[in-house]
Each structure stands twice: as structure tokens, then as C-alpha cells.
HTML snippet that shows the backbone in 3Dmol.js (N, CA, C, O; Angstrom):
<script src="https://3Dmol.org/build/3Dmol-min.js"></script>
<div id="view" style="width:600px;height:400px;position:relative"></div>
<script>
const pdb = `
ATOM      1  N   MET A   1     -12.818 101.663 -65.767  1.00  0.00           N
ATOM      2  CA  MET A   1     -11.907 102.541 -65.063  1.00  0.00           C
ATOM      3  C   MET A   1     -12.604 103.034 -63.799  1.00  0.00           C
ATOM      4  O   MET A   1     -13.754 103.470 -63.859  1.00  0.00           O
ATOM      5  N   SER A   2     -11.921 102.968 -62.654  1.00  0.00           N
ATOM      6  CA  SER A   2     -12.532 103.410 -61.412  1.00  0.00           C
ATOM      7  C   SER A   2     -12.560 104.932 -61.362  1.00  0.00           C
ATOM      8  O   SER A   2     -11.792 105.617 -62.038  1.00  0.00           O
ATOM      9  N   GLU A   3     -13.473 105.434 -60.539  1.00  0.00           N
ATOM     10  CA  GLU A   3     -13.605 106.889 -60.412  1.00  0.00           C
ATOM     11  C   GLU A   3     -12.319 107.498 -59.876  1.00  0.00           C
ATOM     12  O   GLU A   3     -11.922 108.580 -60.308  1.00  0.00           O
ATOM     13  N   GLU A   4     -11.663 106.818 -58.940  1.00  0.00           N
ATOM     14  CA  GLU A   4     -10.441 107.344 -58.347  1.00  0.00           C
ATOM     15  C   GLU A   4      -9.320 107.484 -59.368  1.00  0.00           C
ATOM     16  O   GLU A   4      -8.566 108.457 -59.331  1.00  0.00           O
ATOM     17  N   SER A   5      -9.202 106.522 -60.280  1.00  0.00           N
ATOM     18  CA  SER A   5      -8.115 106.588 -61.248  1.00  0.00           C
ATOM     19  C   SER A   5      -8.357 107.634 -62.330  1.00  0.00           C
ATOM     20  O   SER A   5      -7.429 108.001 -63.051  1.00  0.00           O
ATOM     21  N   SER A   6      -9.591 108.118 -62.452  1.00  0.00           N
ATOM     22  CA  SER A   6      -9.876 109.128 -63.470  1.00  0.00           C
ATOM     23  C   SER A   6      -9.666 110.551 -62.958  1.00  0.00           C
ATOM     24  O   SER A   6      -9.780 111.509 -63.724  1.00  0.00           O
ATOM     25  N   VAL A   7      -9.359 110.695 -61.669  1.00  0.00           N
ATOM     26  CA  VAL A   7      -9.136 112.017 -61.090  1.00  0.00           C
ATOM     27  C   VAL A   7      -7.721 112.483 -61.431  1.00  0.00           C
ATOM     28  O   VAL A   7      -6.748 111.762 -61.213  1.00  0.00           O
ATOM     29  N   ALA A   8      -7.624 113.685 -61.963  1.00  0.00           N
ATOM     30  CA  ALA A   8      -6.318 114.238 -62.310  1.00  0.00           C
ATOM     31  C   ALA A   8      -5.549 114.563 -61.037  1.00  0.00           C
ATOM     32  O   ALA A   8      -6.090 115.184 -60.123  1.00  0.00           O
ATOM     33  N   ARG A   9      -4.324 114.154 -60.979  1.00  0.00           N
ATOM     34  CA  ARG A   9      -3.478 114.426 -59.819  1.00  0.00           C
ATOM     35  C   ARG A   9      -2.389 115.412 -60.231  1.00  0.00           C
ATOM     36  O   ARG A   9      -1.875 115.355 -61.348  1.00  0.00           O
ATOM     37  N   PRO A  10      -2.041 116.329 -59.303  1.00  0.00           N
ATOM     38  CA  PRO A  10      -0.983 117.284 -59.638  1.00  0.00           C
ATOM     39  C   PRO A  10       0.366 116.586 -59.753  1.00  0.00           C
ATOM     40  O   PRO A  10       0.603 115.546 -59.138  1.00  0.00           O
ATOM     41  N   LYS A  11       1.223 117.172 -60.538  1.00  0.00           N
ATOM     42  CA  LYS A  11       2.589 116.672 -60.652  1.00  0.00           C
ATOM     43  C   LYS A  11       3.307 116.958 -59.338  1.00  0.00           C
ATOM     44  O   LYS A  11       2.976 117.932 -58.661  1.00  0.00           O
ATOM     45  N   PRO A  12       4.288 116.127 -58.959  1.00  0.00           N
ATOM     46  CA  PRO A  12       5.013 116.387 -57.712  1.00  0.00           C
ATOM     47  C   PRO A  12       5.590 117.802 -57.643  1.00  0.00           C
ATOM     48  O   PRO A  12       5.665 118.380 -56.558  1.00  0.00           O
ATOM     49  N   SER A  13       5.993 118.362 -58.767  1.00  0.00           N
ATOM     50  CA  SER A  13       6.564 119.705 -58.758  1.00  0.00           C
ATOM     51  C   SER A  13       5.505 120.787 -58.488  1.00  0.00           C
ATOM     52  O   SER A  13       5.857 121.934 -58.210  1.00  0.00           O
ATOM     53  N   GLU A  14       4.229 120.437 -58.568  1.00  0.00           N
ATOM     54  CA  GLU A  14       3.142 121.391 -58.347  1.00  0.00           C
ATOM     55  C   GLU A  14       2.576 121.333 -56.929  1.00  0.00           C
ATOM     56  O   GLU A  14       1.689 122.114 -56.586  1.00  0.00           O
ATOM     57  N   VAL A  15       3.073 120.427 -56.114  1.00  0.00           N
ATOM     58  CA  VAL A  15       2.548 120.229 -54.772  1.00  0.00           C
ATOM     59  C   VAL A  15       3.495 120.859 -53.750  1.00  0.00           C
ATOM     60  O   VAL A  15       4.708 120.657 -53.807  1.00  0.00           O
ATOM     61  N   THR A  16       2.927 121.620 -52.821  1.00  0.00           N
ATOM     62  CA  THR A  16       3.741 122.211 -51.763  1.00  0.00           C
ATOM     63  C   THR A  16       4.137 121.121 -50.777  1.00  0.00           C
ATOM     64  O   THR A  16       3.275 120.416 -50.254  1.00  0.00           O
ATOM     65  N   PRO A  17       5.433 120.978 -50.518  1.00  0.00           N
ATOM     66  CA  PRO A  17       5.874 119.948 -49.565  1.00  0.00           C
ATOM     67  C   PRO A  17       5.303 120.205 -48.165  1.00  0.00           C
ATOM     68  O   PRO A  17       5.197 121.354 -47.737  1.00  0.00           O
ATOM     69  N   ASP A  18       4.941 119.142 -47.464  1.00  0.00           N
ATOM     70  CA  ASP A  18       4.387 119.274 -46.127  1.00  0.00           C
ATOM     71  C   ASP A  18       5.304 120.045 -45.196  1.00  0.00           C
ATOM     72  O   ASP A  18       4.827 120.771 -44.323  1.00  0.00           O
ATOM     73  N   ARG A  19       6.616 119.901 -45.367  1.00  0.00           N
ATOM     74  CA  ARG A  19       7.555 120.578 -44.467  1.00  0.00           C
ATOM     75  C   ARG A  19       7.435 122.101 -44.556  1.00  0.00           C
ATOM     76  O   ARG A  19       7.895 122.810 -43.661  1.00  0.00           O
ATOM     77  N   LEU A  20       6.819 122.609 -45.631  1.00  0.00           N
ATOM     78  CA  LEU A  20       6.639 124.048 -45.772  1.00  0.00           C
ATOM     79  C   LEU A  20       5.320 124.544 -45.196  1.00  0.00           C
ATOM     80  O   LEU A  20       5.134 125.745 -45.004  1.00  0.00           O
ATOM     81  N   LEU A  21       4.411 123.622 -44.923  1.00  0.00           N
ATOM     82  CA  LEU A  21       3.117 123.981 -44.350  1.00  0.00           C
ATOM     83  C   LEU A  21       3.081 123.481 -42.912  1.00  0.00           C
ATOM     84  O   LEU A  21       3.014 122.276 -42.669  1.00  0.00           O
ATOM     85  N   HIS A  22       3.125 124.397 -41.974  1.00  0.00           N
ATOM     86  CA  HIS A  22       3.060 123.992 -40.576  1.00  0.00           C
ATOM     87  C   HIS A  22       2.070 124.888 -39.860  1.00  0.00           C
ATOM     88  O   HIS A  22       2.264 126.100 -39.763  1.00  0.00           O
ATOM     89  N   THR A  23       1.019 124.284 -39.367  1.00  0.00           N
ATOM     90  CA  THR A  23      -0.010 125.052 -38.686  1.00  0.00           C
ATOM     91  C   THR A  23      -0.260 124.506 -37.295  1.00  0.00           C
ATOM     92  O   THR A  23      -1.365 124.632 -36.767  1.00  0.00           O
ATOM     93  N   GLY A  24       0.751 123.904 -36.699  1.00  0.00           N
ATOM     94  CA  GLY A  24       0.609 123.363 -35.357  1.00  0.00           C
ATOM     95  C   GLY A  24       0.160 124.418 -34.366  1.00  0.00           C
ATOM     96  O   GLY A  24       0.431 125.606 -34.546  1.00  0.00           O
ATOM     97  N   ALA A  25      -0.511 123.995 -33.346  1.00  0.00           N
ATOM     98  CA  ALA A  25      -1.075 124.919 -32.365  1.00  0.00           C
ATOM     99  C   ALA A  25      -0.009 125.745 -31.654  1.00  0.00           C
ATOM    100  O   ALA A  25      -0.293 126.844 -31.177  1.00  0.00           O
ATOM    101  N   THR A  26       1.206 125.231 -31.579  1.00  0.00           N
ATOM    102  CA  THR A  26       2.251 125.958 -30.858  1.00  0.00           C
ATOM    103  C   THR A  26       3.064 126.864 -31.770  1.00  0.00           C
ATOM    104  O   THR A  26       3.836 127.690 -31.283  1.00  0.00           O
ATOM    105  N   ASP A  27       2.910 126.730 -33.053  1.00  0.00           N
ATOM    106  CA  ASP A  27       3.664 127.544 -34.004  1.00  0.00           C
ATOM    107  C   ASP A  27       2.909 128.822 -34.330  1.00  0.00           C
ATOM    108  O   ASP A  27       1.683 128.829 -34.441  1.00  0.00           O
ATOM    109  N   ASP A  28       3.668 129.906 -34.481  1.00  0.00           N
ATOM    110  CA  ASP A  28       3.062 131.137 -34.989  1.00  0.00           C
ATOM    111  C   ASP A  28       2.898 131.001 -36.490  1.00  0.00           C
ATOM    112  O   ASP A  28       3.758 130.441 -37.170  1.00  0.00           O
ATOM    113  N   VAL A  29       1.796 131.513 -37.002  1.00  0.00           N
ATOM    114  CA  VAL A  29       1.561 131.502 -38.442  1.00  0.00           C
ATOM    115  C   VAL A  29       2.355 132.643 -39.049  1.00  0.00           C
ATOM    116  O   VAL A  29       2.258 133.785 -38.599  1.00  0.00           O
ATOM    117  N   THR A  30       3.134 132.339 -40.063  1.00  0.00           N
ATOM    118  CA  THR A  30       3.929 133.364 -40.731  1.00  0.00           C
ATOM    119  C   THR A  30       3.227 133.793 -42.014  1.00  0.00           C
ATOM    120  O   THR A  30       2.361 133.074 -42.513  1.00  0.00           O
ATOM    121  N   PRO A  31       3.585 134.946 -42.548  1.00  0.00           N
ATOM    122  CA  PRO A  31       3.024 135.333 -43.838  1.00  0.00           C
ATOM    123  C   PRO A  31       3.308 134.283 -44.916  1.00  0.00           C
ATOM    124  O   PRO A  31       2.469 134.039 -45.782  1.00  0.00           O
ATOM    125  N   GLU A  32       4.486 133.667 -44.862  1.00  0.00           N
ATOM    126  CA  GLU A  32       4.819 132.620 -45.837  1.00  0.00           C
ATOM    127  C   GLU A  32       3.848 131.443 -45.734  1.00  0.00           C
ATOM    128  O   GLU A  32       3.430 130.887 -46.749  1.00  0.00           O
ATOM    129  N   ASP A  33       3.492 131.068 -44.507  1.00  0.00           N
ATOM    130  CA  ASP A  33       2.525 129.984 -44.310  1.00  0.00           C
ATOM    131  C   ASP A  33       1.199 130.310 -44.987  1.00  0.00           C
ATOM    132  O   ASP A  33       0.616 129.474 -45.677  1.00  0.00           O
ATOM    133  N   LEU A  34       0.741 131.523 -44.782  1.00  0.00           N
ATOM    134  CA  LEU A  34      -0.546 131.922 -45.347  1.00  0.00           C
ATOM    135  C   LEU A  34      -0.492 131.960 -46.868  1.00  0.00           C
ATOM    136  O   LEU A  34      -1.427 131.514 -47.533  1.00  0.00           O
ATOM    137  N   VAL A  35       0.580 132.481 -47.417  1.00  0.00           N
ATOM    138  CA  VAL A  35       0.726 132.529 -48.877  1.00  0.00           C
ATOM    139  C   VAL A  35       0.724 131.122 -49.447  1.00  0.00           C
ATOM    140  O   VAL A  35      -0.005 130.841 -50.397  1.00  0.00           O
ATOM    141  N   LEU A  36       1.532 130.235 -48.879  1.00  0.00           N
ATOM    142  CA  LEU A  36       1.617 128.872 -49.402  1.00  0.00           C
ATOM    143  C   LEU A  36       0.305 128.108 -49.229  1.00  0.00           C
ATOM    144  O   LEU A  36      -0.078 127.334 -50.105  1.00  0.00           O
ATOM    145  N   SER A  37      -0.379 128.318 -48.117  1.00  0.00           N
ATOM    146  CA  SER A  37      -1.636 127.605 -47.910  1.00  0.00           C
ATOM    147  C   SER A  37      -2.726 128.091 -48.857  1.00  0.00           C
ATOM    148  O   SER A  37      -3.704 127.384 -49.100  1.00  0.00           O
ATOM    149  N   SER A  38      -2.556 129.295 -49.388  1.00  0.00           N
ATOM    150  CA  SER A  38      -3.546 129.819 -50.337  1.00  0.00           C
ATOM    151  C   SER A  38      -3.248 129.379 -51.772  1.00  0.00           C
ATOM    152  O   SER A  38      -4.024 129.648 -52.688  1.00  0.00           O
ATOM    153  N   GLY A  39      -2.108 128.695 -51.953  1.00  0.00           N
ATOM    154  CA  GLY A  39      -1.755 128.201 -53.282  1.00  0.00           C
ATOM    155  C   GLY A  39      -1.050 129.228 -54.143  1.00  0.00           C
ATOM    156  O   GLY A  39      -0.881 129.023 -55.345  1.00  0.00           O
ATOM    157  N   ARG A  40      -0.643 130.321 -53.546  1.00  0.00           N
ATOM    158  CA  ARG A  40       0.025 131.385 -54.298  1.00  0.00           C
ATOM    159  C   ARG A  40       1.538 131.247 -54.186  1.00  0.00           C
ATOM    160  O   ARG A  40       2.050 130.574 -53.291  1.00  0.00           O
ATOM    161  N   ASP A  41       2.230 131.886 -55.094  1.00  0.00           N
ATOM    162  CA  ASP A  41       3.688 131.945 -55.027  1.00  0.00           C
ATOM    163  C   ASP A  41       4.100 132.997 -54.009  1.00  0.00           C
ATOM    164  O   ASP A  41       3.413 134.001 -53.825  1.00  0.00           O
ATOM    165  N   VAL A  42       5.224 132.757 -53.354  1.00  0.00           N
ATOM    166  CA  VAL A  42       5.753 133.726 -52.398  1.00  0.00           C
ATOM    167  C   VAL A  42       6.453 134.838 -53.176  1.00  0.00           C
ATOM    168  O   VAL A  42       7.499 134.625 -53.788  1.00  0.00           O
ATOM    169  N   THR A  43       5.863 136.007 -53.138  1.00  0.00           N
ATOM    170  CA  THR A  43       6.406 137.201 -53.792  1.00  0.00           C
ATOM    171  C   THR A  43       6.261 138.355 -52.803  1.00  0.00           C
ATOM    172  O   THR A  43       5.537 138.225 -51.816  1.00  0.00           O
ATOM    173  N   PRO A  44       6.921 139.459 -53.039  1.00  0.00           N
ATOM    174  CA  PRO A  44       6.725 140.609 -52.146  1.00  0.00           C
ATOM    175  C   PRO A  44       5.243 141.018 -52.034  1.00  0.00           C
ATOM    176  O   PRO A  44       4.778 141.372 -50.950  1.00  0.00           O
ATOM    177  N   ALA A  45       4.522 140.969 -53.132  1.00  0.00           N
ATOM    178  CA  ALA A  45       3.109 141.369 -53.111  1.00  0.00           C
ATOM    179  C   ALA A  45       2.253 140.395 -52.307  1.00  0.00           C
ATOM    180  O   ALA A  45       1.397 140.820 -51.532  1.00  0.00           O
ATOM    181  N   THR A  46       2.475 139.089 -52.486  1.00  0.00           N
ATOM    182  CA  THR A  46       1.656 138.124 -51.737  1.00  0.00           C
ATOM    183  C   THR A  46       2.043 138.106 -50.262  1.00  0.00           C
ATOM    184  O   THR A  46       1.192 137.855 -49.409  1.00  0.00           O
ATOM    185  N   LEU A  47       3.306 138.366 -49.948  1.00  0.00           N
ATOM    186  CA  LEU A  47       3.707 138.462 -48.543  1.00  0.00           C
ATOM    187  C   LEU A  47       3.053 139.668 -47.873  1.00  0.00           C
ATOM    188  O   LEU A  47       2.631 139.586 -46.719  1.00  0.00           O
ATOM    189  N   GLU A  48       2.970 140.770 -48.585  1.00  0.00           N
ATOM    190  CA  GLU A  48       2.300 141.956 -48.037  1.00  0.00           C
ATOM    191  C   GLU A  48       0.820 141.680 -47.830  1.00  0.00           C
ATOM    192  O   GLU A  48       0.256 142.080 -46.812  1.00  0.00           O
ATOM    193  N   TRP A  49       0.179 141.001 -48.783  1.00  0.00           N
ATOM    194  CA  TRP A  49      -1.233 140.602 -48.641  1.00  0.00           C
ATOM    195  C   TRP A  49      -1.411 139.760 -47.381  1.00  0.00           C
ATOM    196  O   TRP A  49      -2.337 139.979 -46.600  1.00  0.00           O
ATOM    197  N   ALA A  50      -0.513 138.795 -47.193  1.00  0.00           N
ATOM    198  CA  ALA A  50      -0.606 137.905 -46.039  1.00  0.00           C
ATOM    199  C   ALA A  50      -0.371 138.658 -44.729  1.00  0.00           C
ATOM    200  O   ALA A  50      -1.059 138.406 -43.740  1.00  0.00           O
ATOM    201  N   ARG A  51       0.580 139.565 -44.713  1.00  0.00           N
ATOM    202  CA  ARG A  51       0.838 140.359 -43.497  1.00  0.00           C
ATOM    203  C   ARG A  51      -0.403 141.155 -43.093  1.00  0.00           C
ATOM    204  O   ARG A  51      -0.788 141.178 -41.924  1.00  0.00           O
ATOM    205  N   ARG A  52      -1.021 141.804 -44.081  1.00  0.00           N
ATOM    206  CA  ARG A  52      -2.234 142.582 -43.792  1.00  0.00           C
ATOM    207  C   ARG A  52      -3.347 141.677 -43.278  1.00  0.00           C
ATOM    208  O   ARG A  52      -4.043 142.022 -42.323  1.00  0.00           O
ATOM    209  N   ARG A  53      -3.511 140.539 -43.900  1.00  0.00           N
ATOM    210  CA  ARG A  53      -4.582 139.622 -43.493  1.00  0.00           C
ATOM    211  C   ARG A  53      -4.330 139.071 -42.087  1.00  0.00           C
ATOM    212  O   ARG A  53      -5.260 138.955 -41.289  1.00  0.00           O
ATOM    213  N   LEU A  54      -3.077 138.733 -41.787  1.00  0.00           N
ATOM    214  CA  LEU A  54      -2.763 138.231 -40.445  1.00  0.00           C
ATOM    215  C   LEU A  54      -2.961 139.321 -39.389  1.00  0.00           C
ATOM    216  O   LEU A  54      -3.402 139.029 -38.277  1.00  0.00           O
ATOM    217  N   GLU A  55      -2.645 140.553 -39.720  1.00  0.00           N
ATOM    218  CA  GLU A  55      -2.879 141.656 -38.786  1.00  0.00           C
ATOM    219  C   GLU A  55      -4.368 141.812 -38.491  1.00  0.00           C
ATOM    220  O   GLU A  55      -4.765 142.074 -37.356  1.00  0.00           O
ATOM    221  N   LYS A  56      -5.180 141.648 -39.527  1.00  0.00           N
ATOM    222  CA  LYS A  56      -6.626 141.837 -39.388  1.00  0.00           C
ATOM    223  C   LYS A  56      -7.303 140.637 -38.726  1.00  0.00           C
ATOM    224  O   LYS A  56      -8.136 140.805 -37.835  1.00  0.00           O
ATOM    225  N   GLU A  57      -6.942 139.410 -39.169  1.00  0.00           N
ATOM    226  CA  GLU A  57      -7.668 138.215 -38.732  1.00  0.00           C
ATOM    227  C   GLU A  57      -6.909 137.347 -37.736  1.00  0.00           C
ATOM    228  O   GLU A  57      -7.496 136.471 -37.101  1.00  0.00           O
ATOM    229  N   GLY A  58      -5.619 137.583 -37.598  1.00  0.00           N
ATOM    230  CA  GLY A  58      -4.830 136.739 -36.713  1.00  0.00           C
ATOM    231  C   GLY A  58      -4.708 135.320 -37.265  1.00  0.00           C
ATOM    232  O   GLY A  58      -4.805 135.100 -38.472  1.00  0.00           O
ATOM    233  N   ARG A  59      -4.494 134.368 -36.367  1.00  0.00           N
ATOM    234  CA  ARG A  59      -4.308 132.981 -36.744  1.00  0.00           C
ATOM    235  C   ARG A  59      -5.495 132.419 -37.527  1.00  0.00           C
ATOM    236  O   ARG A  59      -5.325 131.486 -38.311  1.00  0.00           O
ATOM    237  N   ALA A  60      -6.672 132.963 -37.330  1.00  0.00           N
ATOM    238  CA  ALA A  60      -7.859 132.484 -38.027  1.00  0.00           C
ATOM    239  C   ALA A  60      -7.746 132.635 -39.543  1.00  0.00           C
ATOM    240  O   ALA A  60      -8.452 131.958 -40.291  1.00  0.00           O
ATOM    241  N   ALA A  61      -6.868 133.513 -39.990  1.00  0.00           N
ATOM    242  CA  ALA A  61      -6.705 133.715 -41.439  1.00  0.00           C
ATOM    243  C   ALA A  61      -6.307 132.431 -42.138  1.00  0.00           C
ATOM    244  O   ALA A  61      -6.746 132.175 -43.259  1.00  0.00           O
ATOM    245  N   ILE A  62      -5.485 131.625 -41.496  1.00  0.00           N
ATOM    246  CA  ILE A  62      -5.033 130.387 -42.150  1.00  0.00           C
ATOM    247  C   ILE A  62      -6.105 129.304 -42.059  1.00  0.00           C
ATOM    248  O   ILE A  62      -6.142 128.404 -42.898  1.00  0.00           O
ATOM    249  N   ASP A  63      -6.970 129.377 -41.062  1.00  0.00           N
ATOM    250  CA  ASP A  63      -8.016 128.362 -40.916  1.00  0.00           C
ATOM    251  C   ASP A  63      -8.975 128.363 -42.105  1.00  0.00           C
ATOM    252  O   ASP A  63      -9.563 127.330 -42.424  1.00  0.00           O
ATOM    253  N   THR A  64      -9.138 129.498 -42.755  1.00  0.00           N
ATOM    254  CA  THR A  64     -10.021 129.548 -43.912  1.00  0.00           C
ATOM    255  C   THR A  64      -9.352 128.969 -45.155  1.00  0.00           C
ATOM    256  O   THR A  64     -10.023 128.674 -46.144  1.00  0.00           O
ATOM    257  N   GLN A  65      -8.028 128.806 -45.104  1.00  0.00           N
ATOM    258  CA  GLN A  65      -7.293 128.265 -46.245  1.00  0.00           C
ATOM    259  C   GLN A  65      -7.162 126.748 -46.195  1.00  0.00           C
ATOM    260  O   GLN A  65      -7.180 126.078 -47.228  1.00  0.00           O
ATOM    261  N   LEU A  66      -7.030 126.216 -44.990  1.00  0.00           N
ATOM    262  CA  LEU A  66      -6.790 124.785 -44.825  1.00  0.00           C
ATOM    263  C   LEU A  66      -8.035 124.100 -44.291  1.00  0.00           C
ATOM    264  O   LEU A  66      -8.725 124.645 -43.430  1.00  0.00           O
ATOM    265  N   PRO A  67      -8.322 122.920 -44.794  1.00  0.00           N
ATOM    266  CA  PRO A  67      -9.519 122.207 -44.288  1.00  0.00           C
ATOM    267  C   PRO A  67      -9.373 121.768 -42.851  1.00  0.00           C
ATOM    268  O   PRO A  67     -10.290 121.162 -42.295  1.00  0.00           O
TER     269      PRO A  67
END
`;
const viewer = $3Dmol.createViewer("view");
viewer.addModel(pdb, "pdb");
viewer.setStyle({}, {cartoon: {color: "spectrum"}});
viewer.zoomTo();
viewer.render();
</script>
């Protein structure tokens, strides 16, 4: 068995669709973007966390989430 085939892959229902993650240079980062890039569910609490983080760190907040 190859090493690649032994790696567990997430189910399609567990993967955030690319259309929901947009970090293009011309787009403003939204709290939803930051929440989704961190792997969390979008809830009032996580949106508030993201708003505070974006206020403090600006666009750089998402750079720490995405490679």
C-alpha cells in the first residue's frame, strides 16, 4: 500500500467548498472568511471572535490561517 493511499481523507461533507473561501488581494476579508478558514462553524460567537481579530490584526489575521 502506498503512503498516499493510507492517508485519511475528509468526507466531501466535511470540506469547505472553495467558493466559500476567497482571499484574493482585491477582496476584503469578512468575518465569515476568517471563521471558515479557521475550520470553525459560523455561529454568532465565532463571528464575534473573527470581528475582534480582524479589528486587531486586519487582513493579516487570515494569513495565519491559510498556508
